[in-house]
C-alpha positions as CSV (number, residue, x, y, z in Angstrom):
1,X,82.0,-26.6,70.9
2,X,80.1,-24.1,72.7
3,X,82.9,-24.2,75.4
4,X,85.4,-23.5,72.8
5,X,83.6,-20.7,71.5
6,X,82.7,-19.1,74.8
7,X,86.6,-19.3,75.4
8,X,87.8,-17.6,72.5
9,X,85.2,-14.8,72.9
10,X,86.5,-14.3,76.4
11,X,90.2,-14.2,75.3
12,X,89.3,-11.7,72.6
13,X,87.6,-9.3,75.0
14,X,90.3,-9.7,77.5
15,X,92.7,-8.8,74.6
16,X,90.7,-5.8,73.5
17,X,90.2,-4.4,77.0
18,X,93.9,-5.0,77.5
19,X,94.6,-2.8,74.0
20,X,92.1,0.0,75.3
21,X,94.0,-0.1,78.6
22,X,97.2,0.4,76.9
23,X,96.0,3.4,74.3
24,X,94.0,5.3,77.3
25,X,97.2,5.1,79.3
26,X,99.5,5.9,76.7
27,X,97.4,8.7,75.2
28,X,96.8,10.2,78.7
29,X,100.9,10.6,78.8
30,X,101.0,11.8,75.6
31,X,98.7,14.9,76.4
32,X,100.4,15.5,79.8
33,X,104.1,15.5,78.1
34,X,102.6,18.2,75.1
35,X,105.0,21.1,74.7
36,X,103.8,24.5,77.0
37,X,102.9,25.9,73.2
38,X,100.4,23.4,72.4
39,X,97.2,22.5,74.5
40,X,94.2,19.9,74.0
41,X,90.8,20.2,75.3
42,X,88.2,18.0,73.8
43,X,87.0,14.6,73.0
44,X,89.5,11.6,71.3
45,X,87.8,8.3,69.8
46,X,89.5,5.5,68.3
47,X,87.7,2.7,66.8
48,X,89.7,-0.8,65.6
49,X,88.4,-3.8,63.8
50,X,84.6,-2.6,64.8
51,X,85.7,-2.0,68.6
52,X,86.0,1.3,70.2
53,X,89.5,1.2,72.0
54,X,89.3,4.6,73.1
55,X,86.5,7.0,73.6
56,X,87.4,9.9,76.2
57,X,86.8,13.8,77.2
58,X,89.4,15.8,78.4
59,X,89.3,19.3,79.4
60,X,86.7,22.2,80.0
61,X,83.7,22.7,77.7
62,X,83.3,26.2,79.3
63,X,86.0,27.8,81.4
64,X,83.5,30.4,83.0
65,X,81.0,27.7,84.4
66,X,84.0,24.9,85.0
67,X,82.1,22.6,82.5
68,X,83.8,19.5,81.6
69,X,83.8,18.0,78.3
70,X,81.9,15.1,78.0
71,X,80.7,12.5,75.2
72,X,77.8,14.5,74.5
73,X,80.0,18.0,74.0
74,X,79.3,19.4,70.3
75,X,82.4,20.7,68.4
76,X,82.4,22.5,65.4
77,X,84.3,20.7,62.8
78,X,85.4,23.5,60.3
79,X,86.5,21.9,57.0
80,X,85.6,18.4,57.9
81,X,82.1,19.8,56.5
82,X,83.4,19.5,53.0
83,X,82.7,15.7,53.2
84,X,79.2,16.2,54.2
85,X,78.9,18.7,50.9
86,X,80.3,16.2,48.6
87,X,78.0,13.3,49.9
88,X,75.0,15.7,49.5
89,X,76.2,16.5,46.1
90,X,76.7,12.5,45.1
91,X,73.2,12.0,46.5
92,X,71.9,14.3,44.0
93,X,73.9,12.7,41.5
94,X,72.6,9.1,42.5
95,X,69.1,10.9,42.3
96,X,69.7,11.8,38.6
97,X,69.4,15.9,39.3
98,X,72.9,16.4,38.2
99,X,76.3,14.9,37.1
100,X,79.4,15.4,38.1
101,X,81.0,16.3,34.9
102,X,78.1,18.9,34.2
103,X,79.4,22.5,34.0
104,X,79.0,24.9,36.9
105,X,77.5,27.4,34.4
106,X,74.4,24.7,34.0
107,X,73.2,25.3,38.1
108,X,74.4,29.0,38.3
109,X,73.1,30.8,35.4
110,X,75.4,34.2,36.4
111,X,78.8,32.3,35.8
112,X,81.0,34.5,33.9
113,X,82.7,33.5,31.3
114,X,86.1,32.6,32.8
115,X,83.8,29.9,34.6
116,X,82.2,28.2,31.6
117,X,84.6,25.4,31.5
118,X,84.4,24.8,35.0
119,X,82.9,21.5,36.1
120,X,81.3,20.2,39.7
121,X,83.9,17.6,39.8
122,X,86.5,20.5,39.4
123,X,84.9,22.1,42.6
124,X,84.5,18.9,44.8
125,X,88.3,18.2,44.1
126,X,89.7,22.1,44.6
127,X,91.0,21.6,40.5
128,X,88.3,25.0,39.5
129,X,91.2,27.5,39.5
130,X,88.9,29.8,41.6
131,X,90.4,32.3,43.8
132,X,90.2,32.1,47.5
133,X,88.6,34.6,49.7
134,X,90.6,36.9,51.9
135,X,88.7,38.9,55.0
136,X,88.7,42.1,52.9
137,X,86.7,39.9,50.2
138,X,83.7,39.6,52.6
139,X,82.2,43.4,51.9
140,X,79.6,43.6,54.3
141,X,82.1,42.2,57.4
142,X,82.2,39.1,58.9
143,X,79.7,39.2,61.8
144,X,76.5,39.2,59.4
145,X,75.1,36.4,57.5
146,X,75.6,36.4,53.8
147,X,73.3,34.0,51.4
148,X,75.0,31.7,49.3
149,X,74.5,33.9,46.1
150,X,76.2,37.0,48.6
151,X,79.2,34.7,49.0
152,X,79.5,33.9,45.3
153,X,79.5,37.3,44.6
154,X,82.3,37.9,46.8
155,X,84.5,36.4,44.4
156,X,82.3,35.9,41.3
157,X,84.0,38.9,39.1
158,X,87.9,37.6,40.1
159,X,90.0,36.3,37.7
160,X,90.8,32.7,37.9
161,X,94.2,31.7,39.3
162,X,94.5,28.9,36.8
163,X,92.9,27.0,34.1
164,X,90.2,24.7,35.2
165,X,91.4,21.1,35.8
166,X,95.2,21.8,35.7
167,X,96.1,22.8,39.2
168,X,94.9,21.8,42.7
169,X,94.5,24.6,45.3
170,X,92.5,24.4,48.4
171,X,89.6,26.9,49.2
172,X,86.5,27.3,50.6
173,X,85.1,29.3,47.4
174,X,84.7,26.2,45.5
175,X,82.2,24.7,48.1
176,X,80.0,27.8,48.6
177,X,79.3,27.2,45.0
178,X,78.6,23.3,46.0
179,X,76.1,24.4,48.8
180,X,74.5,27.1,46.3
181,X,74.1,24.1,43.9
182,X,72.5,21.4,46.6
183,X,70.3,24.6,47.9
184,X,68.9,25.2,43.9
185,X,68.3,21.4,43.2
186,X,66.7,20.2,46.5
187,X,64.9,23.4,47.2
188,X,65.7,23.3,50.8
189,X,68.3,25.4,53.0
190,X,72.1,23.4,52.9
191,X,71.4,22.9,56.7
192,X,67.9,21.5,56.1
193,X,69.2,19.3,53.5
194,X,72.1,17.9,55.5
195,X,69.6,17.3,58.2
196,X,67.0,15.5,56.1
197,X,69.0,13.7,54.2
198,X,72.1,13.0,56.1
199,X,72.0,13.3,59.9
200,X,68.5,12.0,60.4
201,X,68.7,8.9,58.2
202,X,71.9,8.0,60.1
203,X,70.5,8.6,63.7
204,X,73.2,11.8,64.1
205,X,70.8,13.3,66.9
206,X,73.7,15.4,68.2
207,X,75.2,17.2,64.4
208,X,73.7,20.1,62.5
209,X,74.7,23.4,60.7
210,X,72.5,26.5,62.1
211,X,72.5,29.9,62.1
212,X,75.0,31.1,64.5
213,X,72.8,32.8,67.2
214,X,71.2,29.4,67.5
215,X,71.5,27.9,70.9
216,X,72.7,24.5,70.5
217,X,72.4,22.1,73.7
218,X,75.8,21.1,75.1
219,X,77.6,22.8,72.2
220,X,81.2,23.8,74.0
221,X,82.9,27.2,73.9
222,X,85.8,27.9,71.4
223,X,88.9,29.3,72.7
224,X,92.1,30.4,71.6
225,X,95.2,31.8,73.1
226,X,96.8,35.5,73.0
227,X,100.2,36.0,74.0
228,X,100.0,32.7,75.9
229,X,96.6,33.7,77.7
230,X,93.4,31.9,76.8
231,X,90.5,33.6,75.7
232,X,87.5,33.4,73.5
233,X,87.5,32.9,69.9
234,X,87.2,35.6,67.2
235,X,83.4,36.1,66.2
236,X,82.6,35.2,62.6
237,X,79.1,34.6,61.2
238,X,78.8,30.9,60.3
239,X,77.1,31.5,57.2
240,X,80.5,32.9,55.8
241,X,81.5,28.8,55.7
242,X,78.7,27.2,54.1
243,X,79.6,24.4,52.2
244,X,83.3,24.5,53.4
245,X,82.7,24.6,57.0
246,X,80.5,24.8,59.7
247,X,79.1,21.8,61.0
248,X,78.9,21.1,64.7
249,X,78.7,17.5,66.2
250,X,80.2,14.8,68.5
251,X,82.8,11.9,68.0
252,X,79.8,9.3,68.6
253,X,77.8,10.8,65.8
254,X,81.3,11.1,63.3
255,X,81.5,7.4,64.4
256,X,77.9,6.5,62.8
257,X,79.1,9.1,59.9
258,X,82.1,6.8,58.8
259,X,80.4,3.4,59.5
260,X,77.9,4.8,56.7
261,X,80.4,5.4,54.5
262,X,82.3,1.8,55.3
263,X,80.4,-0.2,52.5
264,X,77.9,0.4,50.0
265,X,74.2,1.3,50.8
266,X,73.9,4.9,52.3
267,X,75.9,5.8,49.0
268,X,76.6,3.4,46.3
269,X,79.5,1.7,45.2
270,X,80.3,4.0,42.5
271,X,80.2,7.2,44.7
272,X,82.0,5.5,47.3
273,X,84.7,5.1,45.1
274,X,84.9,8.5,43.4
275,X,84.9,9.8,46.8
276,X,87.7,8.2,48.1
277,X,90.2,8.5,44.9
278,X,92.8,10.9,44.5
279,X,91.7,12.9,41.4
280,X,94.7,14.1,39.9
281,X,96.5,17.0,39.7
282,X,95.7,17.3,43.8
283,X,95.7,14.3,46.5
284,X,92.1,15.3,46.9
285,X,88.9,13.1,46.8
286,X,85.6,14.1,46.9
287,X,85.8,16.1,50.3
288,X,88.7,14.2,51.5
289,X,92.4,13.7,51.3
290,X,93.8,10.5,50.1
291,X,97.3,9.1,50.7
292,X,98.3,5.6,49.8
293,X,101.8,5.8,51.0
294,X,103.1,3.7,53.1
295,X,99.3,2.8,53.9
296,X,96.3,3.8,52.8
297,X,94.9,6.9,54.7
298,X,91.8,9.0,54.0
299,X,91.7,11.9,56.1
300,X,90.8,15.6,56.7
301,X,91.9,18.3,59.0
302,X,89.6,21.3,60.3
303,X,90.7,24.5,61.6
304,X,88.5,27.5,62.7
305,X,88.9,30.2,65.3
306,X,88.2,28.5,68.5
307,X,88.4,24.9,67.1
308,X,90.4,21.8,65.8
309,X,89.5,18.7,64.1
310,X,90.9,15.8,62.6
311,X,89.6,12.5,61.0
312,X,91.4,9.5,59.9
313,X,90.6,6.2,58.1
314,X,92.7,3.5,57.6
315,X,90.4,1.4,55.6
316,X,92.8,-1.7,54.9
317,X,93.5,-1.5,58.8
318,X,89.8,-1.0,59.9
319,X,91.1,1.7,61.8
320,X,89.3,5.2,62.6
321,X,90.6,8.0,64.7
322,X,88.6,11.1,65.6
323,X,89.8,14.3,67.4
324,X,87.6,17.2,68.0
325,X,88.8,20.2,70.1
326,X,87.5,23.5,71.4
327,X,90.9,24.9,71.7
328,X,92.1,26.0,68.0
329,X,95.9,25.7,69.0
330,X,95.3,21.8,69.8
331,X,97.8,19.7,67.7
332,X,95.3,17.6,66.1
333,X,97.0,16.4,63.3
334,X,100.1,15.3,65.2
335,X,97.9,13.5,67.7
336,X,96.3,11.5,65.1
337,X,99.7,10.2,63.6
338,X,101.1,9.7,67.1
339,X,97.9,7.3,68.0
340,X,98.3,5.7,64.7
341,X,101.8,5.3,65.3
342,X,101.5,3.8,69.0
343,X,98.9,1.0,67.2
344,X,101.8,0.1,65.0
345,X,100.9,1.5,61.8
346,X,103.9,4.0,61.7
347,X,104.6,7.4,60.7
348,X,102.6,8.9,57.9
């Protein structure tokens, strides 16, 4: 029996290695054949059935010093941050400090009359009717820090774009309010809460949300292109994204994160179900897009000046694809779909 089990194990290892070799070769060829207007530098991680098939770095983390990306390279993940904000809210709900059915006005005393019907769940699912911000709404400019209260003031007196719960519209302003609620109920800053209640418990030692000028070891430089020429990204203060963006992390840390969301434990079963359910009228859960056709896919894209990110979970197929780039024109969504298609999942 031991000989038979050993044989099965060796065969499975051989098959896995063959799949990994194939995926790496295919990915290298795919990236080499990208059109001239598209570029990729960054890290890719693909896991299937609990086994990492691909974990590879491409391009430079720093052009000036010609430092290559590696598996410890940190990337800003922009709107992938929203899933962490959502989990923080769910943790507070599990602790009995709030309910997602509560009205925002219960926690934000300066809520205008138009906000009285808005619930926390509607903030999580982008159905609150709150307006999104444009650059001119940041009245202090975009290169200085804002407190969550100051961010809320940038849109507090503007009219709703729809009645709460009636329409779906993707905005960052809703997640500013969620960050405010997290700080108010926890007594910690948003970054400290994430560190104490998510990153440290999960062993995500390469992740954080810190002030813009903080020195972060192994942090990649963000790049963009102007008229075809590579340059540094535009500067803005990270506080403008609180709750909605601004986390830095690695593909390895995101792997730990996704493992924690695979089954009840870090969150309870009810919280996981709510987070990964598309709440009408949109196809959005709590911090995630949810698409059930033709195969269930839970995903999110992130884009900031200098960075692009895409994360896709195929829970029924036990497949996870993570792509992080320090160049903002990287076709991360197309790359994820192409990898899934190569693995036999088909176009989404």
